[in-house]
C-alpha positions as CSV (number, residue, x, y, z in Angstrom):
1,M,-23.8,-2.7,6.8
2,S,-23.0,-5.0,4.0
3,T,-19.8,-7.0,4.5
4,K,-19.5,-9.0,1.3
5,N,-16.2,-10.5,0.5
6,N,-15.0,-8.9,-2.7
7,R,-11.8,-11.0,-3.2
8,G,-10.7,-11.8,-6.7
9,G,-10.6,-15.3,-8.1
10,N,-12.1,-17.4,-10.9
11,G,-15.5,-17.0,-9.3
12,N,-15.4,-13.2,-9.3
13,V,-15.0,-12.1,-12.9
14,V,-16.7,-8.8,-12.1
15,L,-13.8,-7.8,-9.8
16,Q,-11.3,-9.1,-12.3
17,V,-12.8,-7.2,-15.2
18,R,-12.9,-4.0,-13.2
19,Q,-9.3,-4.2,-12.2
20,V,-8.1,-5.2,-15.6
21,E,-10.0,-2.3,-17.2
22,Q,-8.4,0.1,-14.8
23,A,-4.9,-1.3,-15.6
24,L,-5.5,-1.3,-19.4
25,R,-6.6,2.3,-19.3
26,N,-3.6,3.4,-17.1
27,V,-1.0,1.4,-19.1
28,Y,-2.1,1.7,-22.7
29,V,-5.1,4.1,-23.2
30,D,-4.3,7.0,-21.0
31,A,-0.6,6.7,-21.8
32,G,-1.4,7.2,-25.5
33,L,0.4,4.0,-26.5
34,L,-2.3,2.7,-28.8
35,D,-3.0,4.1,-32.3
36,A,-6.7,5.2,-32.2
37,S,-6.7,7.6,-35.1
38,D,-9.3,5.5,-36.9
39,L,-11.7,5.9,-34.0
40,D,-11.9,9.6,-34.1
41,G,-15.4,10.9,-34.4
42,M,-16.9,7.8,-32.8
43,T,-19.3,8.1,-29.8
44,P,-17.7,7.0,-26.5
45,E,-20.1,4.0,-26.4
46,K,-18.4,2.6,-29.6
47,R,-14.9,4.0,-29.1
48,E,-14.3,2.7,-25.5
49,P,-14.9,-1.0,-26.1
50,R,-12.6,-0.9,-29.2
51,L,-9.8,0.8,-27.3
52,L,-10.1,-1.7,-24.5
53,S,-10.1,-4.6,-26.9
54,R,-6.8,-3.3,-28.4
55,A,-5.3,-2.8,-25.0
56,L,-6.4,-6.4,-24.1
57,A,-4.6,-7.6,-27.2
58,A,-1.5,-5.7,-26.2
59,Q,-1.6,-7.2,-22.7
60,A,-1.9,-10.7,-24.2
61,V,1.3,-9.9,-26.2
62,R,3.0,-9.1,-23.0
63,I,1.8,-12.3,-21.4
64,V,3.2,-14.6,-24.1
65,T,6.3,-12.6,-25.0
66,G,7.4,-10.5,-22.0
67,F,7.5,-7.4,-24.2
68,S,7.3,-4.0,-22.6
69,P,4.0,-2.1,-22.8
70,Q,5.4,0.1,-25.6
71,E,6.6,-2.9,-27.6
72,A,3.3,-4.7,-27.1
73,A,1.2,-1.7,-28.2
74,L,3.3,-1.5,-31.4
75,S,2.2,-5.1,-32.1
76,V,-1.5,-4.2,-32.3
77,I,-2.9,-4.0,-35.8
78,D,-6.6,-4.1,-34.9
79,G,-8.8,-1.9,-37.2
80,T,-9.6,-1.7,-40.9
81,A,-8.0,-4.4,-42.9
82,D,-6.7,-6.3,-39.9
83,K,-7.8,-9.6,-41.6
84,G,-9.1,-11.0,-38.4
85,I,-5.8,-10.5,-36.5
86,D,-5.7,-8.0,-33.6
87,A,-1.9,-8.2,-33.0
88,I,1.1,-9.8,-34.5
89,A,4.0,-10.4,-32.1
90,V,7.3,-11.5,-33.5
91,V,10.1,-12.8,-31.3
92,D,13.4,-12.9,-33.2
93,G,16.7,-14.3,-32.1
94,P,18.0,-17.8,-31.1
95,D,14.4,-18.9,-30.0
96,P,12.2,-17.3,-32.7
97,H,8.4,-17.4,-32.3
98,V,5.4,-15.8,-34.0
99,Y,2.2,-15.1,-32.2
100,V,-1.1,-14.0,-33.9
101,I,-3.5,-12.6,-31.3
102,Q,-7.3,-12.1,-31.4
103,A,-8.8,-10.3,-28.4
104,K,-12.5,-10.2,-27.3
105,W,-13.3,-7.6,-24.6
106,S,-16.4,-7.7,-22.5
107,K,-17.3,-5.2,-19.7
108,D,-19.4,-7.9,-18.1
109,G,-16.9,-10.7,-18.4
110,V,-18.9,-12.8,-20.8
111,A,-16.8,-12.5,-24.1
112,K,-17.9,-15.1,-26.6
113,G,-15.6,-17.6,-28.2
114,E,-17.0,-17.8,-31.8
115,R,-16.0,-20.2,-34.5
116,L,-16.2,-17.5,-37.1
117,A,-13.5,-15.5,-35.3
118,V,-11.2,-18.5,-35.5
119,M,-11.9,-18.8,-39.2
120,E,-10.9,-15.2,-39.7
121,L,-7.7,-15.6,-37.6
122,L,-6.7,-18.6,-39.7
123,A,-7.5,-16.7,-42.9
124,G,-5.2,-13.9,-41.8
125,L,-2.5,-16.4,-41.0
126,R,-2.8,-17.9,-44.6
127,L,-2.2,-14.4,-46.0
128,I,1.0,-14.2,-44.0
129,D,2.2,-17.6,-45.1
130,D,1.4,-16.8,-48.7
131,E,3.2,-13.5,-48.5
132,D,0.1,-11.6,-49.4
133,F,1.0,-8.6,-47.2
134,A,-0.8,-6.0,-49.3
135,A,-4.2,-7.1,-47.9
136,F,-3.3,-5.8,-44.4
137,N,-3.4,-2.2,-43.1
138,P,-0.1,-0.3,-43.1
139,R,1.1,-1.5,-39.6
140,G,-0.2,-5.0,-40.3
141,R,1.7,-5.1,-43.6
142,L,5.0,-4.4,-41.9
143,L,4.5,-6.9,-39.0
144,A,3.2,-9.6,-41.4
145,E,6.3,-9.2,-43.5
146,Y,8.5,-9.3,-40.5
147,A,6.7,-12.4,-39.2
148,K,7.1,-14.2,-42.5
149,T,10.8,-13.3,-42.6
150,V,11.3,-15.0,-39.2
151,M,9.1,-18.0,-40.2
152,A,11.2,-18.5,-43.3
153,K,14.4,-19.0,-41.3
154,G,13.4,-22.5,-40.4
155,P,10.6,-24.4,-38.6
156,T,9.6,-21.4,-36.4
157,P,6.7,-22.1,-34.0
158,V,3.6,-20.1,-34.5
159,T,0.9,-19.8,-31.9
160,Q,-2.7,-18.6,-32.3
161,V,-3.6,-16.7,-29.1
162,A,-7.3,-16.1,-28.2
163,V,-7.7,-13.8,-25.3
164,L,-11.2,-13.7,-24.0
165,M,-12.5,-11.6,-21.1
166,R,-14.6,-14.3,-19.6
167,A,-14.4,-16.6,-16.6
168,D,-15.8,-19.8,-18.0
169,E,-13.9,-22.2,-20.2
170,V,-14.6,-21.9,-23.9
171,S,-16.8,-24.4,-25.7
172,E,-15.5,-27.6,-27.2
173,G,-16.6,-26.3,-30.6
174,F,-14.4,-23.2,-30.3
175,R,-11.4,-25.3,-29.2
176,Y,-11.8,-27.9,-31.9
177,A,-12.1,-25.0,-34.5
178,L,-8.6,-24.0,-33.4
179,I,-7.3,-27.5,-33.5
180,D,-8.8,-28.4,-36.9
181,G,-7.4,-25.2,-38.4
182,E,-3.9,-26.2,-37.2
183,K,-4.0,-29.5,-39.3
184,E,-3.6,-27.5,-42.5
185,F,-0.3,-26.0,-41.3
186,N,1.1,-29.1,-39.6
187,H,1.3,-31.5,-42.5
188,H,5.1,-31.5,-42.4
189,G,5.6,-31.3,-38.6
190,K,3.9,-29.5,-35.8
191,V,4.5,-25.8,-36.3
192,L,1.1,-24.2,-35.4
193,D,-0.3,-24.4,-31.9
194,H,-2.8,-22.4,-29.9
195,R,-3.3,-20.8,-26.5
196,I,-6.4,-19.6,-24.8
197,I,-6.1,-16.8,-22.2
198,L,-9.1,-16.1,-20.0
199,A,-10.0,-13.3,-17.6
200,S,-8.3,-14.9,-14.6
201,E,-4.9,-15.1,-16.4
202,V,-5.2,-11.5,-17.7
203,W,-6.1,-10.4,-14.1
204,A,-3.1,-12.2,-12.7
205,S,-0.8,-10.5,-15.2
206,V,-2.0,-7.0,-14.4
207,R,-1.6,-7.7,-10.7
208,E,1.9,-9.0,-11.3
209,D,2.7,-5.7,-13.1
210,L,1.7,-3.8,-9.9
211,A,3.7,-6.0,-7.6
212,P,7.3,-5.0,-6.6
213,R,10.0,-6.5,-8.7
214,P,12.1,-9.3,-7.0
215,V,15.3,-8.0,-5.5
216,E,18.7,-9.4,-6.5
217,L,21.7,-8.9,-4.3
218,T,25.4,-9.7,-4.6
219,A,27.2,-10.7,-1.4
220,D,31.0,-11.3,-1.2
221,L,31.6,-13.3,2.0
222,F,35.0,-13.8,3.6
223,P,35.6,-15.5,6.0
224,W,32.5,-17.7,5.6
225,F,31.0,-21.1,6.3
226,A,27.9,-22.9,5.0
227,I,25.2,-25.2,6.2
228,S,23.6,-27.6,3.6
229,S,20.4,-28.8,5.4
230,P,17.6,-28.6,6.2
231,Y,17.9,-25.2,4.5
232,E,21.0,-24.1,2.5
233,S,22.6,-21.2,4.5
234,Y,25.7,-19.1,4.6
235,Q,27.3,-16.9,7.2
236,G,30.2,-14.6,7.0
237,V,31.5,-11.1,6.7
238,V,30.6,-8.6,4.0
239,E,32.3,-5.2,3.7
240,A,30.2,-2.1,4.5
241,E,30.7,-0.7,1.0
242,Q,28.8,-3.6,-0.6
243,V,26.0,-3.6,2.0
244,A,25.6,0.1,1.4
245,Q,24.8,-0.6,-2.3
246,W,21.9,-2.8,-1.3
247,V,19.8,0.2,-0.3
248,E,19.6,1.1,-4.0
249,H,16.6,-1.3,-4.1
250,G,14.7,1.0,-1.8
251,S,11.9,-0.3,0.5
252,H,11.6,-3.5,-1.7
253,L,14.8,-4.7,0.0
254,F,12.8,-5.1,3.2
255,N,9.6,-6.7,1.7
256,L,9.6,-9.6,4.1
257,N,10.6,-7.6,7.1
258,I,8.0,-6.6,9.6
259,R,9.2,-3.0,9.5
260,N,11.2,-0.7,7.3
261,P,14.3,1.2,8.6
262,L,13.1,3.7,11.1
263,G,15.3,6.6,9.9
264,R,17.5,8.5,12.3
265,T,17.0,7.5,15.9
266,P,19.4,7.8,18.8
267,I,20.4,4.1,18.4
268,N,21.0,4.5,14.7
269,N,23.1,7.6,15.4
270,E,25.3,5.4,17.6
271,L,25.6,2.9,14.7
272,I,26.6,5.7,12.3
273,G,29.0,7.1,14.9
274,T,30.8,3.7,15.3
275,L,31.0,3.2,11.5
276,T,32.6,6.6,10.9
277,E,34.7,6.9,14.0
278,A,35.8,3.3,14.7
279,P,34.8,1.2,11.7
280,A,37.1,-1.7,12.9
281,H,34.9,-2.1,16.0
282,F,31.6,-2.3,14.2
283,W,31.6,-6.1,13.8
284,Y,32.0,-6.5,17.6
285,F,29.2,-4.0,18.5
286,N,26.6,-5.1,16.0
287,N,24.4,-8.2,15.7
288,G,24.6,-8.2,11.9
289,V,22.0,-8.7,9.2
290,T,19.8,-11.7,8.2
291,V,18.8,-12.1,4.6
292,L,16.3,-14.6,3.2
293,C,16.3,-15.4,-0.5
294,E,14.4,-17.8,-2.8
295,S,17.5,-19.1,-4.6
296,V,21.3,-18.5,-4.7
297,E,24.0,-18.8,-7.3
298,K,27.4,-19.2,-5.9
299,T,30.9,-18.6,-7.3
300,Q,33.9,-20.0,-5.5
301,Q,37.4,-18.8,-6.2
302,S,39.1,-22.1,-5.4
303,M,37.9,-25.6,-6.0
304,R,40.4,-27.4,-3.7
305,T,40.3,-24.9,-0.7
306,P,37.2,-22.8,-1.2
307,H,37.1,-21.6,2.4
308,T,40.4,-19.8,2.0
309,R,39.0,-17.5,-0.6
310,P,36.0,-15.1,-0.8
311,L,32.6,-16.6,-1.8
312,T,30.4,-14.6,-4.1
313,L,26.7,-15.2,-3.9
314,M,24.0,-13.9,-6.2
315,L,20.8,-13.8,-4.1
316,R,17.5,-13.9,-6.0
317,N,14.2,-12.6,-4.6
318,A,16.1,-11.4,-1.5
319,S,14.8,-9.6,1.5
320,V,16.5,-8.3,4.7
321,V,14.4,-9.7,7.5
322,N,16.5,-8.5,10.4
323,G,19.0,-5.7,10.5
324,A,17.1,-3.1,8.4
325,Q,18.4,-0.4,10.8
326,T,21.9,-1.7,10.3
327,V,21.7,-1.6,6.5
328,R,20.3,1.9,6.4
329,S,22.9,3.1,8.9
330,V,25.7,1.5,6.9
331,A,24.5,3.3,3.7
332,E,24.3,6.7,5.5
333,A,27.7,6.2,7.1
334,V,29.4,5.2,3.8
335,A,27.9,8.1,2.0
336,A,29.1,10.5,4.7
337,D,32.6,9.2,5.3
338,E,34.8,6.9,3.2
339,A,36.3,5.4,6.3
340,A,33.1,3.6,7.0
341,A,33.3,1.6,3.8
342,S,36.0,-0.7,5.3
343,A,33.8,-1.8,8.2
344,Q,32.9,-5.5,8.4
345,I,29.3,-6.5,8.7
346,G,28.2,-9.9,9.9
347,V,25.7,-11.4,7.3
348,R,23.6,-14.5,7.5
349,I,21.9,-15.8,4.3
350,I,19.2,-18.4,4.4
351,V,17.8,-19.9,1.1
352,T,14.2,-20.7,1.8
353,G,13.1,-21.6,-1.7
354,K,9.3,-21.8,-1.8
355,A,8.9,-22.5,1.9
356,A,6.8,-19.4,2.8
357,D,5.9,-20.6,6.3
358,F,9.5,-21.2,7.2
359,A,10.4,-17.7,5.9
360,K,7.6,-16.2,8.0
361,E,8.8,-18.1,11.1
362,T,12.4,-17.0,10.5
363,T,11.3,-13.4,10.2
364,Q,9.4,-13.5,13.5
365,A,12.1,-15.4,15.4
366,T,15.0,-13.1,14.2
367,N,13.1,-10.0,15.4
368,R,12.2,-11.2,18.9
369,Q,15.4,-9.9,20.5
370,N,14.4,-6.3,19.5
371,R,11.5,-4.2,20.7
372,V,8.7,-5.4,18.3
373,E,5.1,-4.5,18.6
374,A,2.1,-6.7,17.9
375,R,1.3,-4.6,14.9
376,D,4.7,-5.4,13.3
377,F,3.7,-9.0,12.8
378,I,0.6,-8.0,10.9
379,A,2.9,-7.1,8.1
380,L,3.4,-10.9,7.6
381,D,-0.3,-11.5,7.1
382,P,-1.1,-12.4,3.5
383,V,-4.4,-10.6,3.8
384,Q,-2.5,-7.3,4.2
385,A,-0.5,-8.0,1.1
386,A,-3.8,-8.7,-0.8
387,I,-5.4,-5.5,0.5
388,T,-2.3,-3.6,-0.7
389,E,-2.7,-5.1,-4.2
390,D,-6.5,-4.4,-4.2
391,V,-6.2,-0.8,-3.1
392,R,-3.6,-0.2,-5.8
393,A,-5.5,-2.0,-8.5
394,E,-9.0,-0.7,-7.8
395,L,-8.2,2.8,-6.7
396,G,-4.6,3.6,-7.7
397,L,-3.9,4.4,-4.0
398,E,-1.2,3.3,-1.6
399,Y,-1.7,1.3,1.6
400,S,1.1,1.2,4.1
401,V,1.3,-1.8,6.5
402,R,4.7,-1.8,8.2
403,R,5.1,0.4,11.3
404,S,8.1,2.3,10.0
405,E,6.7,3.0,6.6
406,L,6.0,6.6,5.9
407,D,2.2,7.0,5.8
408,P,1.1,8.1,2.4
409,P,-0.4,11.6,2.1
410,E,-4.2,11.6,2.7
411,E,-5.0,12.1,-1.0
412,S,-2.7,9.2,-1.9
413,G,-3.8,6.5,0.5
414,C,-3.8,5.4,4.1
415,S,-2.1,3.2,6.6
416,V,-3.3,-0.1,8.1
417,V,-3.7,1.7,11.5
418,E,-6.1,4.3,10.0
419,A,-7.9,1.5,8.1
420,A,-8.3,-0.6,11.2
421,C,-9.7,2.3,13.2
422,A,-12.2,3.2,10.5
423,L,-13.3,-0.5,10.1
424,A,-13.7,-0.8,13.9
425,C,-15.9,2.3,14.0
426,A,-17.9,1.1,10.9
427,H,-18.8,-2.2,12.7
428,S,-22.4,-2.5,13.8
429,D,-21.2,-3.3,17.3
430,S,-20.0,-0.3,19.3
431,Q,-17.7,-2.5,21.4
432,Y,-14.8,-2.1,19.0
433,A,-15.0,1.7,19.1
434,A,-14.9,1.4,22.9
435,R,-12.0,-1.1,23.1
436,M,-9.6,1.0,21.1
437,A,-10.5,4.3,22.9
438,T,-7.7,3.7,25.4
439,T,-5.0,2.1,23.2
440,L,-4.8,1.1,19.6
441,D,-2.7,-1.9,20.5
442,V,-5.9,-4.0,20.9
443,L,-6.5,-3.7,17.1
444,W,-3.7,-6.3,16.5
445,E,-4.9,-8.9,19.0
446,R,-5.7,-12.3,17.4
447,G,-7.9,-15.1,18.5
448,S,-11.5,-15.4,19.5
449,Q,-11.5,-12.3,21.7
450,G,-9.2,-10.3,19.4
451,I,-10.3,-7.4,17.1
452,Y,-7.9,-8.0,14.2
453,D,-9.7,-11.0,12.7
454,V,-13.1,-9.4,13.0
455,L,-11.9,-6.4,10.9
456,F,-9.8,-8.3,8.3
457,R,-11.5,-11.7,8.1
458,P,-13.0,-12.0,5.5
459,Q,-10.8,-9.5,3.7
460,P,-12.6,-6.1,3.3
461,S,-12.9,-4.8,-0.2
462,A,-10.8,-1.8,-1.2
463,Y,-14.0,0.3,-1.4
464,L,-15.2,-0.6,2.1
465,L,-11.8,0.2,3.5
466,W,-11.3,3.5,1.7
467,N,-14.9,4.7,2.2
468,A,-14.7,3.9,6.0
469,V,-11.3,5.8,6.2
470,Q,-12.9,8.9,4.5
471,V,-15.7,9.0,7.0
472,L,-13.3,8.7,9.9
473,R,-11.3,11.5,8.5
474,A,-14.4,13.7,8.0
475,V,-15.5,13.1,11.6
476,R,-12.0,14.0,12.9
477,R,-12.1,17.2,10.9
478,S,-15.5,18.1,12.2
479,L,-14.5,17.5,15.8
480,H,-11.4,19.6,15.3
481,N,-13.6,22.5,14.0
482,L,-16.1,22.1,16.9
483,R,-13.6,21.7,19.8
484,A,-13.2,25.4,20.4
485,R,-16.9,25.8,20.7
486,Y,-17.3,23.5,23.7
487,A,-16.2,23.5,27.3
488,G,-16.2,20.9,30.1
489,R,-17.8,17.6,29.2
490,G,-18.5,18.7,25.7
491,A,-14.8,19.5,25.0
492,A,-13.9,16.1,26.6
493,L,-16.2,14.4,24.1
494,T,-14.4,16.0,21.2
495,E,-11.2,14.4,22.6
496,H,-12.3,11.0,24.0
497,G,-15.4,10.4,22.0
498,A,-14.0,10.5,18.5
499,Y,-14.4,6.8,17.9
500,L,-17.8,6.4,19.5
501,L,-19.1,9.5,17.6
502,T,-17.7,8.0,14.3
503,H,-19.5,4.8,15.1
504,L,-22.7,6.7,15.6
505,V,-22.1,8.6,12.3
506,F,-21.8,5.3,10.5
507,R,-25.1,4.1,12.1
508,R,-26.8,7.2,10.8
509,L,-25.4,7.0,7.3
510,D,-26.9,4.7,4.6
511,T,-24.1,2.2,4.4
512,D,-25.8,-0.4,2.2
513,A,-23.5,0.4,-0.7
514,I,-20.3,1.3,1.2
515,D,-18.5,-1.7,-0.2
516,E,-19.9,-1.7,-3.7
517,P,-17.6,-1.0,-6.6
518,D,-17.6,2.7,-7.1
519,P,-14.7,4.0,-9.2
520,K,-16.0,7.6,-9.1
521,L,-16.2,7.4,-5.3
522,E,-19.7,8.9,-5.3
523,W,-20.7,7.1,-2.0
524,T,-17.7,8.8,-0.3
525,A,-18.5,12.2,-1.6
526,H,-22.2,12.0,-0.5
527,A,-21.3,10.6,2.9
528,V,-18.5,13.1,3.7
529,E,-20.9,15.9,2.8
530,Q,-23.3,14.7,5.5
531,V,-20.7,14.2,8.2
532,P,-20.4,17.8,9.6
533,N,-24.2,18.1,10.2
534,L,-24.3,14.6,11.7
535,V,-21.5,15.3,14.1
536,E,-22.9,18.7,15.1
537,G,-26.2,17.0,16.1
538,L,-24.7,13.8,17.6
539,L,-22.2,15.5,19.9
540,P,-24.8,17.2,22.2
541,A,-27.0,14.2,21.9
542,L,-24.2,11.9,23.1
543,A,-23.3,14.3,26.0
544,T,-27.0,14.4,27.1
545,A,-27.3,10.6,26.9
546,I,-24.2,10.1,29.1
547,D,-25.5,12.6,31.6
548,E,-28.9,11.0,31.8
549,L,-27.6,7.4,32.0
550,Y,-24.6,7.9,34.3
551,T,-25.1,11.4,35.8
552,E,-23.0,14.5,35.1
553,R,-20.3,13.3,37.5
554,S,-19.4,10.4,35.3
555,Q,-16.0,10.5,33.6
556,I,-16.4,11.0,29.8
557,R,-13.1,9.1,29.1
558,A,-14.2,6.1,31.1
559,V,-17.7,5.9,29.5
560,C,-16.2,6.1,26.0
561,A,-13.8,3.2,26.8
562,D,-16.4,0.9,28.5
563,V,-17.9,-1.7,26.2
564,D,-21.3,-2.1,28.0
565,R,-21.8,1.6,28.5
566,C,-20.9,2.4,24.9
567,R,-23.6,0.0,23.7
568,E,-26.2,1.4,26.1
569,V,-25.3,5.0,25.1
570,A,-25.3,4.2,21.4
571,D,-28.8,2.6,21.7
572,H,-30.0,5.6,23.7
573,V,-28.7,8.2,21.2
574,L,-30.0,6.3,18.1
575,G,-33.3,5.7,19.8
576,A,-33.7,9.4,20.7
577,A,-32.7,10.4,17.1
578,A,-35.6,8.3,15.8
579,A,-38.1,10.2,17.8
580,P,-39.6,13.0,15.6
581,G,-39.3,16.6,16.8
582,L,-36.8,16.0,19.6
583,S,-33.3,17.4,19.8
584,A,-30.8,17.2,22.6
585,P,-29.9,20.4,24.6
586,D,-26.4,21.8,23.7
587,K,-25.6,22.7,27.3
588,Y,-21.8,22.4,27.1
589,R,-21.6,24.9,24.2
590,R,-19.0,27.4,25.2
591,V,-20.4,30.9,26.1
592,R,-19.0,33.5,23.7
593,A,-17.8,35.8,26.4
594,Q,-15.9,33.1,28.2
595,R,-12.2,33.6,28.1
596,K,-10.4,31.2,25.9
597,R,-8.0,28.8,27.7
598,R,-4.4,29.6,27.1
599,R,-2.6,27.2,24.8
600,P,-0.1,25.1,26.8
601,N,3.5,24.5,26.0
602,A,2.9,21.2,24.2
603,V,6.5,20.0,24.5
604,S,6.6,20.6,28.3
605,V,3.3,18.8,28.8
606,L,4.5,15.7,26.8
607,V,7.8,15.6,28.6
608,D,6.4,16.1,32.1
609,R,3.7,13.4,31.6
610,G,6.1,11.0,29.8
611,V,3.5,10.5,27.1
612,L,6.0,9.5,24.3
613,D,8.9,7.0,24.5
614,D,12.3,8.0,23.1
615,G,12.4,7.0,19.4
616,A,8.6,7.2,18.9
617,P,8.1,7.9,15.2
618,L,6.8,11.2,14.0
619,T,5.6,12.2,10.5
620,L,5.4,15.7,9.0
621,I,2.0,16.9,8.0
622,T,1.3,19.8,5.8
623,T,-1.7,22.0,6.8
624,N,-2.8,24.0,3.7
625,P,-2.8,23.7,-0.1
626,M,0.0,26.3,-0.6
627,E,2.3,24.4,1.8
628,V,1.4,21.1,0.2
629,N,2.3,22.4,-3.3
630,A,5.5,24.1,-2.1
631,L,6.9,21.0,-0.3
632,R,5.6,18.1,-2.4
633,D,8.5,17.7,-4.8
634,W,11.2,18.4,-2.2
635,L,9.8,15.9,0.2
636,A,9.4,13.3,-2.6
637,Q,13.1,13.4,-3.3
638,D,13.9,11.8,0.1
639,E,11.3,10.1,2.2
640,Q,13.4,10.7,5.3
641,R,12.7,14.4,5.1
642,A,9.1,13.9,6.3
643,R,10.2,11.6,9.2
644,A,11.5,12.2,12.7
645,S,11.5,10.6,16.1
646,W,10.7,11.9,19.6
647,V,13.5,12.6,22.1
648,K,12.7,13.5,25.7
649,H,14.2,17.0,25.6
650,R,12.5,20.2,26.6
651,T,13.8,22.5,23.8
652,K,14.8,20.1,21.0
653,P,12.6,17.0,21.2
654,I,12.5,16.3,17.4
655,L,15.3,14.2,15.9
656,W,15.1,14.6,12.2
657,A,15.6,11.4,10.1
658,A,17.2,13.4,7.3
659,D,20.3,14.5,9.1
660,G,20.2,12.9,12.6
661,E,20.1,16.4,14.3
662,Q,17.7,17.5,17.1
663,Y,15.4,20.5,16.6
664,S,12.5,22.3,18.3
665,P,9.2,21.4,16.4
666,S,8.8,25.0,15.0
667,G,12.5,25.3,14.3
668,L,12.6,22.2,12.2
669,V,9.5,23.2,10.2
670,T,11.1,26.6,9.5
671,S,14.3,24.8,8.4
672,I,12.3,22.5,6.1
673,W,10.5,25.5,4.5
674,E,13.9,27.2,3.9
675,L,15.6,24.1,2.5
676,A,12.6,23.6,0.2
677,E,13.0,27.2,-0.9
678,W,9.4,28.1,-0.3
679,E,9.3,31.8,-1.1
680,G,5.8,32.4,0.3
681,R,6.5,30.8,3.6
682,P,5.0,32.4,6.7
683,V,7.1,34.1,9.3
684,A,5.9,31.8,12.2
685,N,4.5,28.4,12.6
686,Q,3.0,26.1,15.2
687,G,5.5,23.2,14.9
688,T,3.7,20.9,17.3
689,A,0.7,21.0,15.0
690,R,2.8,19.7,12.1
691,W,4.3,16.6,13.6
692,A,2.0,13.6,14.0
693,T,2.5,10.5,16.1
694,A,1.8,7.0,14.9
695,S,-1.8,7.3,16.0
696,G,-2.4,10.3,13.7
697,E,-2.6,12.8,16.6
698,T,-0.3,15.8,16.3
699,L,1.9,16.7,19.2
700,A,-0.4,19.7,19.9
701,D,-3.5,17.5,20.0
702,L,-1.8,15.0,22.2
703,A,-0.8,17.7,24.7
704,W,-4.4,19.0,24.8
705,R,-5.8,15.6,25.3
706,V,-3.4,14.9,28.2
707,L,-4.3,18.2,29.8
708,G,-8.0,17.4,29.4
709,E,-7.6,14.0,31.1
710,L,-5.7,15.6,33.9
711,E,-8.3,18.3,34.5
712,E,-11.1,15.8,34.2
713,S,-9.4,13.6,36.8
714,T,-8.9,16.6,39.1
715,E,-12.6,17.6,38.8
716,D,-13.7,14.1,39.7
717,D,-11.4,14.1,42.7
718,A,-12.9,17.4,43.8
719,D,-16.4,16.0,43.4
720,R,-15.6,13.0,45.5
721,D,-14.1,15.2,48.2
């Protein structure tokens, strides 16, 4: 499999152009912000480059002025009688400025900087300066007149902006053409200047558009104290009412945290209980909140005795790095009961400036006193932030990293867990499929023997990651469909051999182009189409190989989790598949007349075996298109509606994040259907099949797997006897 590094940078203009084109289409073209009436009737081959050139001009306007997309699009005059100017951007007010923009788009990232284009731009600027507005097209006439009005107010600076979709610097001839043209306008003082914007700067601007906006918080501390060095810091008490307002920033409030608020859990219920029933006690019972910020603006109410009065802080680019559960609980309590608003919250604020390493160390240190998993610290890895940006820019999809984030719906993206599993299976060495067969915790181990750096160093491209995830999902669907057809060791393989089978599927697929840019996802469509047949053939072949190599008494689960055996089995299966005319016997196929095993009570199995810890996160999954359509909007109104956590309770083991109450799995699904007002809802449901654990398994699947392991162990014990 190809593993090329597809990261963006000055050396990768192809990736930059692709992502810029996607952004320009989304923001300007598809949104209908650009006037394209003069392009009607053109062939797509001629129309598309012109539209993208206009969108590029609009983006350049945004870069130099900070205009909104709508304002920038209205600045574009490209077309008939544009007089060599693609956009005129006028900034009025106390700091006036006029920009004349010329844009050159290239789908290959090799836009040319031509001296003739500079001459045309200067000619258009002369028309504006001479007030010869009639030469322009209608929109150009209005903007040229506006520009001259602002220029006439005084020595208003004017900038020629050349935006070129290319990686290399422009030639000296092009640059000197700009400089020489400026001399004509600068006889009586420097008024005209120039700016050249290349592909890398345009790419950075569209990536910035996709990034979350910096969070600004207000904190009124009293009492309080401050530390000036080595990092400016403040600690004090903030009223719950103000902390509750912070959650208006949504998940961006926790951008530097290793995890988002977990929703309603037994511990959070206790926090809310204290806030509503005994708010005066909350400060004593709670460890408080730690906030990091890039800068702070402080307002003191007394110059002579500042510590006797409240201190107001405006925190810029702030993030709650410890106490996310506290902040969310405070917000819920204040919304539910006014009495909670008076509770006092201990808050510590650290101004880190640009010290990214110190901010990361602080985040790690402040979370060590709580139960934190190795995966949580992956959220601090810059590679994961870069992948999030790439997946969003390349594919328009979401990528969730933090453990408590709600995994996006399958059609909208994936989580880092699913991506890591898929990449491990796609690796040419089967050892990674074997090592994660027992626990996914190994995925986050670092160092020479760890898996994480193998999967994410160098950074996988968005296409490699998404294509791999799609194959893993297709294998899981195929195994789910096949499971009922198999008994004994065949059924055990559908449960314990999923990762090994996925690895074998990748080995049988043509993966040469798996990480190539493919906006239409044609590779995915072709690969997913092949998966069912591949799985149907590989499953009996794998069972046969295990039997031949390790006898029919070997334990399927143990083989699939053993690195050396997985390698030997994989070589055996792939070698046999290469032999023409041979197919493995399907001896574990369930006989039709055989009585189907009765479905167990999944909740009882999970409670009896202690499979899940209290507070283990659960996510609602919808199982058919009608249900998806009926619930989509209702669930989108509040992300907590699709979240829950596990409680060791035989009848009501689901604690719903939306209201903090306990339900049976089916009872909660029924309540959700009713609250969403789904008129076509069924009478009954299998609730345990609609709540998934962090690993992606549903409660029902998890119970079946546990029973299978138990029965397999019992059979082995009987054989030994």
